[in-house]
VOFI-201646 format. One record per atom (N, C-alpha, C): residue number from 1; atom name; z, x, y. Coordinates in pm, 1 decimal. Each point is the difference from the previous one (the first is absolute). Last residue first. Example, Ala and Ser with C-alpha at 12.3 -4.5 7.8 and 13.67 -1.06 7.14 Angstrom:
// VOFI-201646
- torse; drenro; up; east; north
- 2; N; 708.0; 1285.0; -225.0
- 2; CA; 6.0; 82.0; 119.0
- 2; C; 73.0; -77.0; 109.0
- 1; N; -7.0; 29.0; -572.0
- 1; CA; 0.0; -89.0; 119.0
- 1; C; 0.0; 90.0; 120.0
// end
This chain:
// VOFI-201646
- torse; drenro; up; east; north
- 59; N; -15193.5; -12065.7; 4853.2
- 59; CA; 128.9; -52.3; 98.3
- 59; C; -23.2; -152.1; -96.2
- 58; N; -332.2; 245.2; -152.0
- 58; CA; 143.9; 79.7; -25.4
- 58; C; 86.9; -48.7; 88.8
- 57; N; -393.9; -220.8; 49.2
- 57; CA; 55.3; -23.1; -113.4
- 57; C; 84.9; 91.7; -37.1
- 56; N; -190.8; 51.9; 395.8
- 56; CA; 80.3; -113.2; -12.1
- 56; C; 17.9; -41.5; -159.3
- 55; N; -271.0; 393.9; 122.4
- 55; CA; 173.6; 16.2; 40.3
- 55; C; 83.2; -135.5; 11.7
- 54; N; -440.3; 22.6; -165.4
- 54; CA; 81.6; 56.3; -62.8
- 54; C; 151.4; 56.2; 49.7
- 53; N; -345.6; -200.0; 239.7
- 53; CA; 42.9; -117.4; -124.6
- 53; C; 67.7; 73.7; -108.5
- 52; N; -179.9; 258.7; 361.7
- 52; CA; 76.9; -71.7; 33.8
- 52; C; 58.5; -161.6; -87.1
- 51; N; -336.9; 379.5; -126.5
- 51; CA; 168.4; 58.1; 27.8
- 51; C; 75.2; -109.0; 44.9
- 50; N; -387.1; -129.7; -96.5
- 50; CA; 33.2; 53.2; -100.4
- 50; C; 146.8; 42.4; 7.1
- 49; N; -294.8; -70.9; 363.1
- 49; CA; 43.9; -122.5; -38.0
- 49; C; 76.4; -2.8; -125.4
- 48; N; -176.7; 379.9; 180.4
- 48; CA; 90.0; -23.3; 102.8
- 48; C; 56.6; -153.7; -56.5
- 47; N; -370.9; 283.7; -219.8
- 47; CA; 147.5; 33.7; -12.1
- 47; C; 84.4; -111.4; 66.4
- 46; N; -425.7; -34.3; 91.1
- 46; CA; -31.5; -14.5; -144.7
- 46; C; 183.7; -6.4; -16.1
- 45; N; -191.1; 126.7; 394.6
- 45; CA; -18.5; -160.8; 3.2
- 45; C; 7.4; -18.7; -118.8
- 44; N; -36.8; 433.6; 61.5
- 44; CA; 123.4; -3.4; 71.8
- 44; C; 30.6; -173.5; -30.8
- 43; N; -403.0; 186.5; -128.8
- 43; CA; 104.8; 37.3; -102.7
- 43; C; 157.0; -48.3; 75.9
- 42; N; -411.1; -77.1; 241.7
- 42; CA; 17.8; -111.1; -115.3
- 42; C; 116.5; 87.0; -93.2
- 41; N; -83.6; 287.3; 351.7
- 41; CA; 44.8; -128.5; 40.7
- 41; C; 27.3; -83.7; -90.8
- 40; N; -172.0; 379.8; -108.0
- 40; CA; 138.4; 20.4; 29.8
- 40; C; 2.6; -116.7; 44.0
- 39; N; -440.5; 14.7; -38.0
- 39; CA; 48.2; -30.5; -175.5
- 39; C; 202.5; 33.3; 78.0
- 38; N; -326.3; -280.1; 396.5
- 38; CA; 53.0; 155.5; -84.6
- 38; C; 56.2; 2.0; -160.9
- 37; N; -33.1; -363.8; 317.1
- 37; CA; -146.7; 19.3; -56.1
- 37; C; 3.7; 170.3; -120.8
- 36; N; 373.2; -478.4; 176.8
- 36; CA; -40.1; 112.9; -15.9
- 36; C; -119.3; 57.0; -59.5
- 35; N; 121.9; -423.8; 308.3
- 35; CA; -16.8; 13.8; -123.5
- 35; C; -19.9; 153.6; -44.5
- 34; N; 131.9; -429.0; 339.3
- 34; CA; -13.6; 145.0; -6.6
- 34; C; 25.0; 29.4; -117.8
- 33; N; -58.7; -445.7; 35.4
- 33; CA; -34.5; 47.1; 164.0
- 33; C; -14.3; 150.6; 19.9
- 32; N; 162.1; -245.5; -432.0
- 32; CA; -138.9; 44.1; 21.3
- 32; C; -57.1; 31.5; 142.0
- 31; N; 453.8; -207.3; -211.0
- 31; CA; -149.7; -51.5; 59.1
- 31; C; -127.1; 36.4; 8.3
- 30; N; 421.1; 49.6; -331.4
- 30; CA; -103.4; 87.4; 69.0
- 30; C; -119.5; -104.3; 50.5
- 29; N; 521.5; -29.5; -215.3
- 29; CA; -79.9; -118.4; 49.3
- 29; C; -159.2; 48.3; 20.6
- 28; N; 401.8; 258.2; -167.6
- 28; CA; -121.7; -26.9; -93.6
- 28; C; -52.5; -119.7; 51.7
- 27; N; 382.8; 247.5; 225.6
- 27; CA; -9.7; -133.7; -65.1
- 27; C; -78.5; -53.0; -96.3
- 26; N; -32.3; 438.8; 164.3
- 26; CA; 136.1; -10.2; -114.8
- 26; C; -21.3; -159.4; -13.9
- 25; N; -343.7; 76.7; 288.1
- 25; CA; -5.5; 107.9; -130.7
- 25; C; 124.6; -33.1; -66.2
- 24; N; 15.0; -170.7; 395.9
- 24; CA; -105.5; -68.9; -6.5
- 24; C; -33.8; 31.7; -182.6
- 23; N; 307.2; 284.1; 341.4
- 23; CA; 65.7; -125.2; -82.1
- 23; C; -111.2; -86.4; -70.1
- 22; N; -195.1; 408.2; 178.9
- 22; CA; 121.7; 11.5; -95.3
- 22; C; 27.9; -124.0; -73.6
- 21; N; -265.6; -20.9; 328.4
- 21; CA; -87.7; 54.3; -92.4
- 21; C; 117.6; 27.3; -133.8
- 20; N; 165.1; -84.5; 442.1
- 20; CA; -95.5; -130.6; -12.9
- 20; C; -19.7; 39.2; -131.9
- 19; N; 137.3; 419.2; 201.4
- 19; CA; 127.3; -123.4; -64.9
- 19; C; -42.7; -133.3; -44.5
- 18; N; -356.7; 283.2; 166.9
- 18; CA; 37.9; 70.3; -92.7
- 18; C; 115.8; -97.1; -85.4
- 17; N; -159.6; -146.3; 429.0
- 17; CA; -60.7; -35.4; -95.5
- 17; C; 1.7; 77.4; -89.7
- 16; N; 280.1; 167.2; 330.5
- 16; CA; -14.9; -167.0; 5.9
- 16; C; -83.6; -45.0; -142.6
- 15; N; -32.3; 424.2; 162.0
- 15; CA; 90.9; 2.1; -76.1
- 15; C; 69.2; -174.3; -27.2
- 14; N; -515.5; 158.0; 97.1
- 14; CA; 118.6; 3.2; 69.5
- 14; C; 96.1; 10.9; -109.8
- 13; N; -432.9; -29.5; -100.3
- 13; CA; -24.4; 100.5; 140.4
- 13; C; 134.7; -0.6; 21.9
- 12; N; -294.1; -97.9; -445.1
- 12; CA; 146.8; -15.6; 32.2
- 12; C; 14.4; 85.4; 109.8
- 11; N; -398.3; 25.8; -244.4
- 11; CA; -15.5; -125.8; 54.6
- 11; C; 166.6; -38.3; 42.5
- 10; N; -109.0; 425.5; -214.8
- 10; CA; -52.6; 1.3; 111.4
- 10; C; 4.7; -165.5; 121.3
- 9; N; 326.8; 232.3; -381.2
- 9; CA; -92.7; -75.1; -23.5
- 9; C; -63.4; -18.3; 195.2
- 8; N; 319.5; 332.6; -157.8
- 8; CA; -104.7; 10.7; -104.6
- 8; C; -61.7; -93.7; 17.9
- 7; N; 406.1; 8.3; 276.7
- 7; CA; -94.4; 127.7; 24.4
- 7; C; -131.9; -10.9; -92.2
- 6; N; 320.6; -358.5; 24.5
- 6; CA; -63.2; 8.1; 108.1
- 6; C; -85.8; 143.2; 9.4
- 5; N; 273.3; -98.3; -367.9
- 5; CA; -131.4; -79.1; -12.7
- 5; C; -80.2; 7.8; 133.7
- 4; N; 402.8; 216.1; -45.9
- 4; CA; -69.4; 38.8; -58.6
- 4; C; -134.4; -85.0; -1.6
- 3; N; 413.4; 28.3; 322.7
- 3; CA; -59.8; -94.5; -60.5
- 3; C; -110.4; 55.7; -92.3
- 2; N; 423.2; 182.3; 352.0
- 2; CA; -108.0; 47.6; -89.8
- 2; C; -37.0; -127.4; -98.4
- 1; N; 285.8; 61.0; 519.7
- 1; CA; 9.3; -46.1; -142.5
- 1; C; -143.8; 49.7; -93.6
// end
Protein backbone atom coordinates (compact mmCIF):
# COMPACT_ATOMS: atom_id res chain seq x y z
CA UNK A 1 0.00 0.00 0.00
CA UNK A 2 1.34 3.38 -0.98
CA UNK A 3 0.47 6.42 1.12
CA UNK A 4 2.13 9.51 -0.37
CA UNK A 5 2.38 11.47 2.88
CA UNK A 6 4.49 8.67 4.40
CA UNK A 7 7.00 9.21 1.59
CA UNK A 8 7.30 13.01 1.70
CA UNK A 9 7.13 13.66 5.44
CA UNK A 10 10.07 12.65 7.64
CA UNK A 11 7.97 12.83 10.84
CA UNK A 12 5.56 10.16 9.58
CA UNK A 13 7.46 6.92 9.94
CA UNK A 14 4.79 4.23 9.64
CA UNK A 15 1.71 3.65 7.53
CA UNK A 16 -0.38 3.67 10.70
CA UNK A 17 0.81 7.22 11.42
CA UNK A 18 0.04 8.18 7.81
CA UNK A 19 -3.50 6.82 8.12
CA UNK A 20 -3.95 8.63 11.45
CA UNK A 21 -2.71 11.87 9.88
CA UNK A 22 -5.09 11.41 6.94
CA UNK A 23 -8.10 10.77 9.17
CA UNK A 24 -7.37 13.76 11.37
CA UNK A 25 -6.75 15.98 8.35
CA UNK A 26 -9.90 14.89 6.51
CA UNK A 27 -12.09 15.52 9.56
CA UNK A 28 -10.37 18.90 10.09
CA UNK A 29 -9.79 18.11 13.78
CA UNK A 30 -6.07 18.85 13.53
CA UNK A 31 -4.75 17.60 16.86
CA UNK A 32 -1.26 18.70 15.84
CA UNK A 33 0.51 15.57 17.07
CA UNK A 34 1.69 14.95 13.51
CA UNK A 35 2.09 18.09 11.41
CA UNK A 36 3.61 18.35 7.95
CA UNK A 37 6.88 20.28 7.69
CA UNK A 38 7.73 19.98 4.01
CA UNK A 39 6.13 22.14 1.33
CA UNK A 40 4.70 19.10 -0.46
CA UNK A 41 3.32 17.74 2.82
CA UNK A 42 1.66 21.05 3.62
CA UNK A 43 0.19 21.19 0.14
CA UNK A 44 -1.24 17.70 0.63
CA UNK A 45 -2.64 18.77 4.00
CA UNK A 46 -4.37 21.70 2.30
CA UNK A 47 -5.83 19.76 -0.61
CA UNK A 48 -7.01 16.71 1.33
CA UNK A 49 -9.82 18.31 3.37
CA UNK A 50 -10.95 20.44 0.41
CA UNK A 51 -11.35 17.32 -1.72
CA UNK A 52 -13.00 15.45 1.16
CA UNK A 53 -15.54 18.19 1.80
CA UNK A 54 -16.10 18.55 -1.94
CA UNK A 55 -16.87 14.83 -2.23
CA UNK A 56 -19.43 15.09 0.58
CA UNK A 57 -21.02 18.14 -1.07
CA UNK A 58 -21.38 16.28 -4.35
CA UNK A 59 -23.19 13.40 -2.67
